[in-house]
N, C-alpha and C positions, 0 to 999 in steps of 0.2 A: 482401345485399352488402355492410351499412355492417358485419357482424361482422365480414366476411372483413379488411375496410380496417382495420380497428380492431388486427387480430389484426396481420393486416403489419407495421402500425406498431410495435409493441411488440414483433415481432421484431428489426426496424430499431434504432429504441432502447434495447431491452436488450446492443447485442451495441458499447455507444456509454456507458453509464451511468459506468464509470471510471475508461478512460482518461483520459490526463492531459497537457499538454505545460505547458514553461511556458518561461519568456524568463529568461536569465543575464545579470549586467551590461554583458556584451560583447555584445547583442543576440541570441545565441545561443540558438534552442529546442531544448530537449531534449526528448522526447516516448518516454512508453511506457505496455504494456497496462492496469499501474492506477496508485492517487495517484503523484503526485508530492511531493518536499519539496525546499528549498532549504535546503545548511549552511550555516555562519554562517560558512565561507570563500566565499559562491558556489555553488557549488559545486551541481548537481540528481541527485538519483536517484531515480527510479521503481521500484515495485512490480512485481516479475516477471510475474502475473500479473493478472488485473480486479480480481479478490478479495484480492488479496495485502494484508498487513499492512505498514503503513512508518509508524516513530515517530522522534522524536527519543531521543536515551536519556541518560543523567544526565550526558554529558559535552557535547550538543551535535551530538552524530554521527545521521546518519540510518540509521535499520536497517530491515531488512526481513523478513520471514518468506510463508511458502506462505501458512498460513491467516493472521487477521486476530492482531493484536498487541497489545498494553497494557503499563503503566508497573506495574512493584511499588512499595511506599513509599517504598524506594530510588531510584527512576527509572529504574532496570533495565527493560530492555527486552522481553517473553517472547512467542512468536508459536506459533497452534496449529502443530503438524504436521502438522495434515490440510490439504488445501487446500480454501478456503473456511469451515475450523474457525472455531469462535467463539475467543475468550480474553476477559476480565476478571477485574480483582484484584476478591479477594474483601472481607470486612468487616476482615483482618489485614490488609490490605496485598498479600497473596500475589496472583501471578496462577495465574489455572484456565482450561485450557481444555480444547478438545474434543478426546481425544484425544493428552494431552499437549500440554506445550509443548516448545519448545526457544529458545534465547538469540537474539536479535534478529542479523542479519547483513547487514552493507553487503555481502558475497559475495552474498546473494541478490537485492540491486536489481542494477538495470538501469540505464545512462548511455548511452544512445542519441540522436544529434543527430539533430533533424528534414530530413525532406528533402519535396521537391516531389513 
């Protein structure tokens, strides 16, 4: 019985591990299925999937990817082409990704107001 309860709790919790909501300077709440970030101008963007990447690039812009993201030595953001795919900078500062990289893009982020 206890094992079954633990399984149910794990399933419920796993669906909400990465979802995020943030409040902007106007008091509006924005939410997304993945993590969220605030730009230098106060706008909120969120990753479009629960394991999608989201980082600020060298210009302070929030960019996203379908997979995890990493910055190269110049601060440029690259993200895995694969959903849930990994990304990391190597010792030369180059980003390496599972099944290849794409440049992070704000077009891959979501910006949706929260609601009741």
